[in-house]
C-alpha beads as a LAMMPS data file, in Angstrom:
LAMMPS data file: protein, C-alpha beads

420 atoms
419 bonds

1 atom types
1 bond types

-500.0 500.0 xlo xhi
-500.0 500.0 ylo yhi
-500.0 500.0 zlo zhi

Masses

1 110.0

Atoms # bond

1 1 1 378.853 171.082 4.736
2 1 1 381.602 171.591 6.830
3 1 1 385.274 170.841 5.576
4 1 1 386.113 167.239 5.785
5 1 1 389.829 167.629 6.838
6 1 1 391.120 163.476 6.521
7 1 1 390.851 161.911 3.928
8 1 1 387.645 159.584 3.014
9 1 1 385.669 157.904 0.984
10 1 1 382.348 159.045 -0.760
11 1 1 379.304 157.327 -1.132
12 1 1 376.646 159.244 -3.032
13 1 1 372.837 157.873 -2.642
14 1 1 371.349 156.647 0.602
15 1 1 369.550 153.869 -1.089
16 1 1 369.761 150.307 -0.310
17 1 1 372.840 150.138 -2.605
18 1 1 374.672 153.251 -1.079
19 1 1 373.979 151.808 2.389
20 1 1 375.012 148.476 1.183
21 1 1 378.390 150.339 -0.222
22 1 1 379.053 152.199 2.980
23 1 1 378.512 148.911 4.750
24 1 1 380.838 146.762 2.756
25 1 1 383.398 150.021 3.212
26 1 1 383.037 150.168 6.825
27 1 1 383.674 146.623 7.198
28 1 1 386.703 146.346 5.158
29 1 1 388.194 148.949 7.354
30 1 1 388.340 152.039 4.654
31 1 1 387.915 154.931 6.770
32 1 1 386.424 157.131 6.928
33 1 1 383.292 156.714 5.082
34 1 1 381.119 159.716 4.056
35 1 1 377.858 159.344 2.496
36 1 1 375.729 162.396 0.480
37 1 1 372.305 162.100 -0.273
38 1 1 370.073 164.549 -1.479
39 1 1 366.719 164.416 0.080
40 1 1 366.119 165.424 4.272
41 1 1 366.645 161.786 4.874
42 1 1 368.140 158.292 2.795
43 1 1 365.592 155.258 2.166
44 1 1 363.122 157.322 0.921
45 1 1 362.080 154.962 -1.922
46 1 1 363.202 152.094 0.241
47 1 1 360.424 152.734 3.041
48 1 1 357.701 153.565 0.477
49 1 1 358.077 150.285 -1.548
50 1 1 358.111 148.751 1.808
51 1 1 354.641 150.693 2.718
52 1 1 352.409 147.298 1.537
53 1 1 354.930 145.035 3.227
54 1 1 358.652 145.294 2.747
55 1 1 359.384 142.206 0.011
56 1 1 363.211 142.143 1.101
57 1 1 363.953 138.809 -1.496
58 1 1 362.588 135.712 -2.456
59 1 1 363.045 131.767 -2.020
60 1 1 363.319 130.280 -5.435
61 1 1 366.159 128.321 -5.833
62 1 1 369.376 130.235 -7.412
63 1 1 369.266 129.180 -10.754
64 1 1 365.556 130.244 -10.892
65 1 1 366.540 133.517 -9.136
66 1 1 369.503 134.506 -11.187
67 1 1 367.746 133.911 -14.617
68 1 1 364.762 136.473 -13.828
69 1 1 367.727 139.065 -14.439
70 1 1 367.209 138.056 -18.435
71 1 1 370.070 139.044 -20.177
72 1 1 372.029 140.342 -17.067
73 1 1 371.753 137.030 -15.247
74 1 1 375.420 136.718 -16.118
75 1 1 376.741 139.937 -14.380
76 1 1 373.885 139.377 -11.592
77 1 1 374.795 136.098 -10.747
78 1 1 378.543 137.619 -9.692
79 1 1 376.995 139.704 -7.974
80 1 1 374.380 137.422 -5.733
81 1 1 378.402 135.864 -5.112
82 1 1 378.817 138.063 -2.565
83 1 1 375.312 138.917 -0.999
84 1 1 372.565 136.127 -1.986
85 1 1 369.209 135.672 -0.767
86 1 1 370.413 133.482 2.073
87 1 1 372.892 136.015 3.084
88 1 1 369.835 138.830 2.633
89 1 1 368.029 136.897 5.438
90 1 1 371.317 136.477 7.827
91 1 1 371.834 139.912 7.289
92 1 1 368.469 141.211 8.606
93 1 1 368.461 138.768 11.520
94 1 1 371.783 140.357 12.230
95 1 1 370.216 143.885 12.177
96 1 1 367.551 141.879 15.013
97 1 1 364.817 141.406 11.770
98 1 1 363.313 138.082 11.887
99 1 1 362.098 137.105 8.210
100 1 1 359.224 134.762 6.908
101 1 1 358.693 132.876 3.633
102 1 1 355.270 133.963 2.264
103 1 1 353.270 131.620 0.361
104 1 1 354.240 133.114 -3.122
105 1 1 357.749 132.315 -1.834
106 1 1 358.355 136.051 -1.302
107 1 1 360.119 136.996 1.613
108 1 1 359.321 139.308 4.312
109 1 1 359.904 140.898 7.737
110 1 1 357.846 139.331 10.299
111 1 1 356.363 142.598 11.127
112 1 1 355.739 143.443 7.031
113 1 1 357.634 146.832 7.564
114 1 1 360.603 148.750 6.421
115 1 1 360.905 151.369 8.536
116 1 1 362.452 148.766 11.655
117 1 1 365.100 147.436 9.541
118 1 1 366.366 150.674 8.034
119 1 1 366.724 152.432 11.276
120 1 1 368.701 149.274 12.461
121 1 1 370.890 149.671 9.415
122 1 1 371.606 153.306 10.362
123 1 1 372.001 152.876 13.902
124 1 1 374.636 149.861 12.575
125 1 1 376.245 152.101 10.362
126 1 1 376.819 155.438 12.535
127 1 1 377.964 152.620 14.888
128 1 1 381.028 151.779 12.347
129 1 1 382.095 155.344 11.630
130 1 1 379.614 156.270 8.473
131 1 1 378.954 160.109 8.804
132 1 1 375.782 161.072 6.700
133 1 1 375.236 164.192 4.871
134 1 1 371.805 165.509 3.679
135 1 1 370.629 167.807 1.510
136 1 1 373.589 167.336 -0.305
137 1 1 372.736 167.272 -4.149
138 1 1 375.652 165.941 -6.488
139 1 1 376.798 168.163 -9.330
140 1 1 379.303 166.342 -10.989
141 1 1 383.216 166.787 -10.648
142 1 1 384.939 170.165 -10.948
143 1 1 388.283 170.082 -13.356
144 1 1 390.557 169.038 -10.805
145 1 1 388.343 165.648 -9.708
146 1 1 386.559 167.282 -6.789
147 1 1 383.066 166.124 -5.733
148 1 1 380.584 169.128 -6.292
149 1 1 377.265 169.503 -4.120
150 1 1 374.445 171.972 -3.987
151 1 1 373.425 172.502 -0.323
152 1 1 370.703 174.474 1.744
153 1 1 373.767 177.140 2.123
154 1 1 375.090 177.040 -1.336
155 1 1 377.708 175.007 -3.290
156 1 1 380.595 173.320 -2.045
157 1 1 383.136 170.712 -3.510
158 1 1 385.013 167.866 -1.807
159 1 1 388.128 165.799 -2.843
160 1 1 387.596 161.826 -2.015
161 1 1 390.218 159.262 -2.630
162 1 1 387.259 156.660 -4.287
163 1 1 383.751 157.413 -5.074
164 1 1 380.325 154.867 -4.847
165 1 1 377.861 156.367 -7.152
166 1 1 374.176 155.075 -6.114
167 1 1 372.081 157.138 -7.671
168 1 1 369.282 154.996 -8.665
169 1 1 367.393 155.356 -11.966
170 1 1 364.586 157.550 -13.155
171 1 1 361.746 156.161 -11.504
172 1 1 359.811 158.139 -8.827
173 1 1 361.704 160.735 -9.346
174 1 1 360.118 162.986 -6.674
175 1 1 362.318 160.569 -4.193
176 1 1 365.224 161.863 -5.387
177 1 1 365.935 159.391 -8.652
178 1 1 365.838 162.211 -10.993
179 1 1 368.828 160.648 -13.740
180 1 1 369.951 164.281 -13.745
181 1 1 373.475 162.298 -13.257
182 1 1 372.996 161.095 -16.970
183 1 1 375.148 164.058 -18.946
184 1 1 377.894 163.663 -15.891
185 1 1 378.687 159.836 -16.378
186 1 1 378.826 160.401 -20.254
187 1 1 381.221 163.429 -19.702
188 1 1 383.314 161.115 -17.401
189 1 1 383.119 158.044 -20.495
190 1 1 380.718 155.763 -19.570
191 1 1 378.431 154.146 -21.642
192 1 1 374.716 155.127 -20.882
193 1 1 371.715 153.343 -22.361
194 1 1 368.786 155.328 -22.491
195 1 1 366.731 154.915 -19.241
196 1 1 363.111 153.227 -19.552
197 1 1 360.544 152.134 -17.817
198 1 1 360.407 149.147 -15.885
199 1 1 357.511 146.836 -13.736
200 1 1 355.469 149.475 -15.347
201 1 1 351.912 149.536 -16.622
202 1 1 350.425 149.962 -20.029
203 1 1 347.979 152.141 -22.267
204 1 1 345.433 150.334 -24.201
205 1 1 344.720 151.315 -27.843
206 1 1 342.164 152.821 -28.149
207 1 1 341.369 153.353 -24.322
208 1 1 338.638 152.187 -22.518
209 1 1 335.851 153.443 -22.865
210 1 1 334.072 155.813 -20.453
211 1 1 331.924 153.230 -18.851
212 1 1 334.630 150.713 -18.215
213 1 1 336.995 153.447 -17.012
214 1 1 334.064 155.194 -14.223
215 1 1 332.854 151.243 -13.441
216 1 1 336.241 148.961 -13.485
217 1 1 339.546 151.300 -12.820
218 1 1 340.828 150.005 -9.384
219 1 1 339.357 146.551 -9.304
220 1 1 341.714 143.375 -9.501
221 1 1 341.403 140.942 -11.954
222 1 1 342.178 137.287 -11.103
223 1 1 342.878 134.645 -11.528
224 1 1 344.184 134.577 -15.323
225 1 1 346.868 133.828 -17.463
226 1 1 348.717 136.288 -19.180
227 1 1 350.194 135.082 -22.515
228 1 1 352.870 137.324 -25.080
229 1 1 354.460 135.501 -28.119
230 1 1 356.201 138.415 -29.219
231 1 1 359.285 137.090 -27.516
232 1 1 361.445 133.262 -27.421
233 1 1 360.871 131.805 -24.872
234 1 1 357.148 132.807 -24.994
235 1 1 355.574 134.399 -21.840
236 1 1 352.861 132.621 -20.229
237 1 1 352.183 133.095 -16.255
238 1 1 349.080 132.960 -14.427
239 1 1 348.389 135.339 -11.756
240 1 1 346.848 139.192 -11.433
241 1 1 346.738 142.589 -12.761
242 1 1 344.706 145.400 -11.840
243 1 1 342.000 147.349 -14.578
244 1 1 343.583 151.305 -14.947
245 1 1 342.015 153.805 -15.959
246 1 1 344.707 153.853 -18.882
247 1 1 345.143 150.140 -19.279
248 1 1 346.832 147.645 -17.194
249 1 1 348.712 147.303 -14.617
250 1 1 349.482 145.106 -11.443
251 1 1 352.107 142.154 -10.831
252 1 1 351.583 139.738 -13.560
253 1 1 351.902 142.962 -15.816
254 1 1 355.004 143.950 -14.519
255 1 1 356.246 140.136 -15.157
256 1 1 355.856 140.830 -18.935
257 1 1 356.769 144.256 -18.557
258 1 1 360.269 143.981 -20.185
259 1 1 359.213 142.174 -23.506
260 1 1 356.262 144.244 -24.217
261 1 1 358.087 147.385 -23.625
262 1 1 360.374 146.318 -26.199
263 1 1 358.125 144.865 -28.828
264 1 1 356.107 148.247 -28.493
265 1 1 359.850 150.037 -29.183
266 1 1 360.176 148.040 -32.176
267 1 1 356.465 147.817 -33.606
268 1 1 354.298 150.377 -32.294
269 1 1 352.334 148.271 -30.037
270 1 1 352.188 144.933 -28.636
271 1 1 349.048 141.989 -28.178
272 1 1 348.742 139.908 -25.374
273 1 1 346.021 137.426 -24.751
274 1 1 344.436 136.732 -21.457
275 1 1 342.513 133.536 -20.537
276 1 1 340.119 134.722 -18.032
277 1 1 339.318 130.916 -16.944
278 1 1 342.565 129.235 -16.315
279 1 1 340.779 126.370 -14.621
280 1 1 338.574 125.226 -17.235
281 1 1 340.134 123.663 -20.518
282 1 1 338.590 125.135 -23.862
283 1 1 336.240 122.289 -24.762
284 1 1 334.272 122.613 -21.554
285 1 1 334.095 126.404 -21.538
286 1 1 333.079 126.074 -25.350
287 1 1 330.248 123.462 -24.050
288 1 1 329.003 125.769 -21.641
289 1 1 328.910 128.807 -24.049
290 1 1 327.240 127.045 -26.767
291 1 1 324.699 125.616 -24.025
292 1 1 320.697 127.145 -24.565
293 1 1 320.592 130.495 -22.038
294 1 1 316.552 131.060 -22.890
295 1 1 315.760 134.573 -21.996
296 1 1 318.503 134.869 -19.589
297 1 1 320.973 137.494 -20.746
298 1 1 324.327 136.934 -21.627
299 1 1 326.285 138.151 -18.354
300 1 1 323.726 135.863 -16.172
301 1 1 324.452 132.843 -18.986
302 1 1 328.127 133.275 -17.902
303 1 1 327.850 133.345 -14.466
304 1 1 326.057 130.500 -13.894
305 1 1 327.714 128.258 -16.284
306 1 1 330.909 129.201 -15.787
307 1 1 331.306 131.499 -12.816
308 1 1 332.046 134.473 -14.938
309 1 1 331.424 137.396 -13.984
310 1 1 332.804 141.071 -12.998
311 1 1 335.414 142.438 -14.540
312 1 1 336.023 139.364 -16.613
313 1 1 332.549 140.119 -18.407
314 1 1 332.716 143.933 -19.062
315 1 1 336.350 143.151 -20.227
316 1 1 334.325 140.582 -22.834
317 1 1 331.881 143.607 -24.089
318 1 1 334.365 145.944 -23.965
319 1 1 336.761 144.314 -26.845
320 1 1 334.912 142.010 -28.982
321 1 1 332.118 143.465 -31.565
322 1 1 328.682 142.222 -30.816
323 1 1 328.562 139.485 -33.972
324 1 1 330.991 137.716 -31.393
325 1 1 329.371 138.313 -28.212
326 1 1 326.150 136.380 -29.934
327 1 1 328.487 133.586 -31.341
328 1 1 328.958 130.874 -29.205
329 1 1 332.254 129.633 -30.865
330 1 1 333.935 132.764 -30.928
331 1 1 332.873 133.836 -27.476
332 1 1 334.229 130.734 -26.002
333 1 1 337.399 131.528 -28.136
334 1 1 337.952 134.939 -26.704
335 1 1 337.308 133.934 -22.905
336 1 1 340.499 131.516 -23.073
337 1 1 342.213 133.316 -25.156
338 1 1 341.426 137.693 -25.187
339 1 1 343.755 139.885 -27.226
340 1 1 344.540 143.360 -25.672
341 1 1 346.379 145.713 -27.508
342 1 1 348.741 147.895 -25.351
343 1 1 349.936 151.117 -27.142
344 1 1 352.449 152.503 -24.849
345 1 1 354.000 152.247 -21.331
346 1 1 353.198 154.385 -18.931
347 1 1 355.159 157.337 -17.558
348 1 1 359.139 156.197 -16.292
349 1 1 357.627 158.781 -12.994
350 1 1 355.526 155.963 -12.554
351 1 1 357.152 153.006 -12.620
352 1 1 358.539 150.711 -9.979
353 1 1 361.526 150.676 -11.288
354 1 1 364.068 151.677 -14.565
355 1 1 365.896 149.777 -17.164
356 1 1 368.612 151.484 -18.599
357 1 1 371.625 153.129 -17.262
358 1 1 375.777 152.948 -16.860
359 1 1 376.262 150.187 -19.270
360 1 1 377.991 147.069 -17.590
361 1 1 380.545 146.616 -19.982
362 1 1 381.700 150.396 -18.900
363 1 1 382.451 148.808 -15.694
364 1 1 385.335 146.041 -14.311
365 1 1 383.878 143.042 -12.334
366 1 1 384.351 145.427 -9.270
367 1 1 381.916 147.814 -10.865
368 1 1 384.743 150.494 -11.323
369 1 1 384.555 152.855 -13.733
370 1 1 387.001 151.449 -16.591
371 1 1 386.945 155.521 -17.908
372 1 1 387.490 156.793 -14.242
373 1 1 389.997 154.939 -11.902
374 1 1 388.413 155.141 -8.043
375 1 1 384.522 155.636 -9.069
376 1 1 382.244 152.997 -8.375
377 1 1 378.631 152.532 -9.660
378 1 1 375.735 150.469 -8.142
379 1 1 372.163 150.071 -7.626
380 1 1 369.003 150.643 -10.241
381 1 1 371.990 152.922 -11.800
382 1 1 373.255 150.083 -13.948
383 1 1 371.453 148.854 -16.857
384 1 1 369.641 145.930 -15.317
385 1 1 366.647 145.265 -14.547
386 1 1 364.172 142.418 -12.933
387 1 1 360.479 141.787 -12.038
388 1 1 359.298 142.439 -8.640
389 1 1 359.545 140.041 -5.947
390 1 1 362.273 140.843 -3.974
391 1 1 364.853 140.689 -7.103
392 1 1 365.350 144.147 -7.601
393 1 1 365.990 145.064 -4.144
394 1 1 368.504 141.841 -3.612
395 1 1 370.253 143.032 -6.798
396 1 1 370.463 146.482 -5.609
397 1 1 372.018 145.459 -2.572
398 1 1 374.162 143.010 -3.807
399 1 1 375.290 145.161 -6.602
400 1 1 376.029 148.085 -3.876
401 1 1 378.186 145.040 -1.499
402 1 1 380.440 144.484 -4.856
403 1 1 380.952 148.288 -5.422
404 1 1 381.697 148.748 -1.621
405 1 1 383.955 146.001 -1.683
406 1 1 385.944 146.891 -4.827
407 1 1 386.379 150.390 -3.532
408 1 1 388.046 149.150 -0.359
409 1 1 390.168 147.015 -2.882
410 1 1 391.032 149.854 -4.511
411 1 1 392.017 151.858 -1.645
412 1 1 394.195 148.851 -0.729
413 1 1 392.396 148.625 3.059
414 1 1 392.197 145.640 5.536
415 1 1 390.431 142.820 4.933
416 1 1 386.644 142.601 6.064
417 1 1 386.101 142.135 9.276
418 1 1 382.608 140.463 8.912
419 1 1 379.175 140.987 7.525
420 1 1 377.588 140.651 11.126

Bonds

1 1 1 2
2 1 2 3
3 1 3 4
4 1 4 5
5 1 5 6
6 1 6 7
7 1 7 8
8 1 8 9
9 1 9 10
10 1 10 11
11 1 11 12
12 1 12 13
13 1 13 14
14 1 14 15
15 1 15 16
16 1 16 17
17 1 17 18
18 1 18 19
19 1 19 20
20 1 20 21
21 1 21 22
22 1 22 23
23 1 23 24
24 1 24 25
25 1 25 26
26 1 26 27
27 1 27 28
28 1 28 29
29 1 29 30
30 1 30 31
31 1 31 32
32 1 32 33
33 1 33 34
34 1 34 35
35 1 35 36
36 1 36 37
37 1 37 38
38 1 38 39
39 1 39 40
40 1 40 41
41 1 41 42
42 1 42 43
43 1 43 44
44 1 44 45
45 1 45 46
46 1 46 47
47 1 47 48
48 1 48 49
49 1 49 50
50 1 50 51
51 1 51 52
52 1 52 53
53 1 53 54
54 1 54 55
55 1 55 56
56 1 56 57
57 1 57 58
58 1 58 59
59 1 59 60
60 1 60 61
61 1 61 62
62 1 62 63
63 1 63 64
64 1 64 65
65 1 65 66
66 1 66 67
67 1 67 68
68 1 68 69
69 1 69 70
70 1 70 71
71 1 71 72
72 1 72 73
73 1 73 74
74 1 74 75
75 1 75 76
76 1 76 77
77 1 77 78
78 1 78 79
79 1 79 80
80 1 80 81
81 1 81 82
82 1 82 83
83 1 83 84
84 1 84 85
85 1 85 86
86 1 86 87
87 1 87 88
88 1 88 89
89 1 89 90
90 1 90 91
91 1 91 92
92 1 92 93
93 1 93 94
94 1 94 95
95 1 95 96
96 1 96 97
97 1 97 98
98 1 98 99
99 1 99 100
100 1 100 101
101 1 101 102
102 1 102 103
103 1 103 104
104 1 104 105
105 1 105 106
106 1 106 107
107 1 107 108
108 1 108 109
109 1 109 110
110 1 110 111
111 1 111 112
112 1 112 113
113 1 113 114
114 1 114 115
115 1 115 116
116 1 116 117
117 1 117 118
118 1 118 119
119 1 119 120
120 1 120 121
121 1 121 122
122 1 122 123
123 1 123 124
124 1 124 125
125 1 125 126
126 1 126 127
127 1 127 128
128 1 128 129
129 1 129 130
130 1 130 131
131 1 131 132
132 1 132 133
133 1 133 134
134 1 134 135
135 1 135 136
136 1 136 137
137 1 137 138
138 1 138 139
139 1 139 140
140 1 140 141
141 1 141 142
142 1 142 143
143 1 143 144
144 1 144 145
145 1 145 146
146 1 146 147
147 1 147 148
148 1 148 149
149 1 149 150
150 1 150 151
151 1 151 152
152 1 152 153
153 1 153 154
154 1 154 155
155 1 155 156
156 1 156 157
157 1 157 158
158 1 158 159
159 1 159 160
160 1 160 161
161 1 161 162
162 1 162 163
163 1 163 164
164 1 164 165
165 1 165 166
166 1 166 167
167 1 167 168
168 1 168 169
169 1 169 170
170 1 170 171
171 1 171 172
172 1 172 173
173 1 173 174
174 1 174 175
175 1 175 176
176 1 176 177
177 1 177 178
178 1 178 179
179 1 179 180
180 1 180 181
181 1 181 182
182 1 182 183
183 1 183 184
184 1 184 185
185 1 185 186
186 1 186 187
187 1 187 188
188 1 188 189
189 1 189 190
190 1 190 191
191 1 191 192
192 1 192 193
193 1 193 194
194 1 194 195
195 1 195 196
196 1 196 197
197 1 197 198
198 1 198 199
199 1 199 200
200 1 200 201
201 1 201 202
202 1 202 203
203 1 203 204
204 1 204 205
205 1 205 206
206 1 206 207
207 1 207 208
208 1 208 209
209 1 209 210
210 1 210 211
211 1 211 212
212 1 212 213
213 1 213 214
214 1 214 215
215 1 215 216
216 1 216 217
217 1 217 218
218 1 218 219
219 1 219 220
220 1 220 221
221 1 221 222
222 1 222 223
223 1 223 224
224 1 224 225
225 1 225 226
226 1 226 227
227 1 227 228
228 1 228 229
229 1 229 230
230 1 230 231
231 1 231 232
232 1 232 233
233 1 233 234
234 1 234 235
235 1 235 236
236 1 236 237
237 1 237 238
238 1 238 239
239 1 239 240
240 1 240 241
241 1 241 242
242 1 242 243
243 1 243 244
244 1 244 245
245 1 245 246
246 1 246 247
247 1 247 248
248 1 248 249
249 1 249 250
250 1 250 251
251 1 251 252
252 1 252 253
253 1 253 254
254 1 254 255
255 1 255 256
256 1 256 257
257 1 257 258
258 1 258 259
259 1 259 260
260 1 260 261
261 1 261 262
262 1 262 263
263 1 263 264
264 1 264 265
265 1 265 266
266 1 266 267
267 1 267 268
268 1 268 269
269 1 269 270
270 1 270 271
271 1 271 272
272 1 272 273
273 1 273 274
274 1 274 275
275 1 275 276
276 1 276 277
277 1 277 278
278 1 278 279
279 1 279 280
280 1 280 281
281 1 281 282
282 1 282 283
283 1 283 284
284 1 284 285
285 1 285 286
286 1 286 287
287 1 287 288
288 1 288 289
289 1 289 290
290 1 290 291
291 1 291 292
292 1 292 293
293 1 293 294
294 1 294 295
295 1 295 296
296 1 296 297
297 1 297 298
298 1 298 299
299 1 299 300
300 1 300 301
301 1 301 302
302 1 302 303
303 1 303 304
304 1 304 305
305 1 305 306
306 1 306 307
307 1 307 308
308 1 308 309
309 1 309 310
310 1 310 311
311 1 311 312
312 1 312 313
313 1 313 314
314 1 314 315
315 1 315 316
316 1 316 317
317 1 317 318
318 1 318 319
319 1 319 320
320 1 320 321
321 1 321 322
322 1 322 323
323 1 323 324
324 1 324 325
325 1 325 326
326 1 326 327
327 1 327 328
328 1 328 329
329 1 329 330
330 1 330 331
331 1 331 332
332 1 332 333
333 1 333 334
334 1 334 335
335 1 335 336
336 1 336 337
337 1 337 338
338 1 338 339
339 1 339 340
340 1 340 341
341 1 341 342
342 1 342 343
343 1 343 344
344 1 344 345
345 1 345 346
346 1 346 347
347 1 347 348
348 1 348 349
349 1 349 350
350 1 350 351
351 1 351 352
352 1 352 353
353 1 353 354
354 1 354 355
355 1 355 356
356 1 356 357
357 1 357 358
358 1 358 359
359 1 359 360
360 1 360 361
361 1 361 362
362 1 362 363
363 1 363 364
364 1 364 365
365 1 365 366
366 1 366 367
367 1 367 368
368 1 368 369
369 1 369 370
370 1 370 371
371 1 371 372
372 1 372 373
373 1 373 374
374 1 374 375
375 1 375 376
376 1 376 377
377 1 377 378
378 1 378 379
379 1 379 380
380 1 380 381
381 1 381 382
382 1 382 383
383 1 383 384
384 1 384 385
385 1 385 386
386 1 386 387
387 1 387 388
388 1 388 389
389 1 389 390
390 1 390 391
391 1 391 392
392 1 392 393
393 1 393 394
394 1 394 395
395 1 395 396
396 1 396 397
397 1 397 398
398 1 398 399
399 1 399 400
400 1 400 401
401 1 401 402
402 1 402 403
403 1 403 404
404 1 404 405
405 1 405 406
406 1 406 407
407 1 407 408
408 1 408 409
409 1 409 410
410 1 410 411
411 1 411 412
412 1 412 413
413 1 413 414
414 1 414 415
415 1 415 416
416 1 416 417
417 1 417 418
418 1 418 419
419 1 419 420
């Protein structure tokens, strides 16, 4: 990296939080803004997350939206005051990206793609003077406070007037979020909660049979109602999930993942139940199961009387003993509340996101480290979590805006020119 002659503000991390922090700084007239990232290009996790359709935010009413952040709802609400879901849609429109609300309430670009939005965003940032430095892996601080970077040409160090850290958590480390920053932040006086998987799959105990793995791994299971009584209020939601080689994963599982993860951490395992026929009441299921089936197999009987087939029936055979399958009352009860014992979350590198990170109590209302003035933190490296559905990206960008605006205030920059 060539020397930066003029005093500047640094943003480290080129994901949504870092890019939004850079935009907020540029809008506020904080000059100049230099963004550093370890990867050859910015937004790699953003692009991968958008491969199946970029879920920008959610149309849920704001009180319900805020509640998705659980224990950190109050802090997330403060971030969303700076950049709420309506503002996110208006911001995308300002980049020339139209959005629509899907049937689930999720908000997507009309073309469903992440790349056009990212290209337009980078063009805007470069037009506002943000300079980008790729293949610059942050290595912490020198004793004099300079930022250390590993680059293809060797180590270098630069002095910044202020720094926004948006380094991500520990999920998908191959895209740059490897949590190498944890010891440096602790040395700087920040309290850092252990990073754990969020929005993740879970391993079943004692593991699926070879038959179920070979024949049904990857199969969706829908619709079902997942219930988990290990928390208050109890979790109960209808949706779908996927049977995996090791256990279960998918949107419905992700929605309950925080509670399940904490229950496993405290008790060694967690038991969920599945209602395999949410459209049928218990009495009807019991009546149909008890109907004489003659010479038909159990699978044929369940399919003809209840429309129950495929992976759902395979799960019943997998999880119930023979005597329960032969007992109409016990079988009917299991169809409406099939227990599955979960033994462990999958490794954090496989998770969609991570929980834990810099505790918000270590930061002021502008997300500046109390122990290190002039250093701000944003995005997934902070100690919060949310389900998929637009909530993750929304809060990452909102926290980036808060940190960028906070850094601009700390520098005494002029007021914002607008977010257009």
